C-alpha positions as a printed Julia matrix, in Angstrom:
59×3 Matrix{Float64}:
 10.02    9.32  -10.42
  9.26    6.44   -8.48
  8.04    8.11   -5.39
  5.02    7.3    -2.96
  1.99    9.51   -5.49
  3.45    7.38   -8.36
  3.26    3.99   -6.74
 -0.21    4.23   -5.0
 -1.41    4.95   -8.05
 -4.69    3.23   -9.14
 -5.26    1.52   -5.54
 -7.6     2.12   -2.61
 -5.27    2.19    0.46
 -6.32    0.98    3.85
 -4.91    1.08    7.44
 -5.81   -1.32    9.6
 -4.84   -0.14   12.38
 -5.88    3.42   11.62
 -8.77    4.92   10.6
 -7.47    5.54    6.92
 -8.32    4.83    3.79
 -7.47    6.8     0.3
 -7.28    6.29   -3.27
 -9.44    4.14   -5.83
 -8.76    0.82   -7.31
 -7.58   -1.71   -6.52
 -7.41   -2.33   -3.0
 -4.24   -2.71   -1.01
 -4.78   -3.82    3.54
 -2.03   -3.54    5.43
 -0.47   -1.32    9.08
 -0.58    2.43    9.04
  3.68    1.44    8.55
  3.51   -1.56    6.3
  1.59    0.79    4.04
  4.63    3.94    4.76
  6.94    1.44    3.93
  6.08   -0.21    0.62
  4.88    4.16   -0.78
  8.44    4.76   -0.1
  9.71    2.08   -2.14
 10.9    -0.16    1.1
 10.76   -3.8     1.29
  7.75   -5.41    3.99
  7.39   -9.12    4.77
  5.54  -10.96    3.12
  2.09  -10.94    3.75
  2.26   -7.62    6.16
 -0.41   -6.57    3.04
 -3.01   -8.17    1.58
 -5.63   -7.21   -1.02
 -5.68   -8.1    -5.13
 -3.19   -4.67   -5.57
 -0.3    -5.42   -3.02
  1.68   -7.06   -5.48
  1.22   -4.06   -7.56
  2.79   -1.7    -4.7
  5.52   -4.39   -3.42
  6.65   -6.15   -6.99
């Protein structure tokens, strides 16, 4: 149904402000809050998430 688990599939998420890295695949880096917002389908500001998988998470 397009939840966070589906959005995160194929991505490796790393919080830059916490000791948190989960998943496998294209890397996405950002603050824990920005990652949570993107996984929840909420908008994040341009540049808040970086890495090769950022576009697939926010696009």
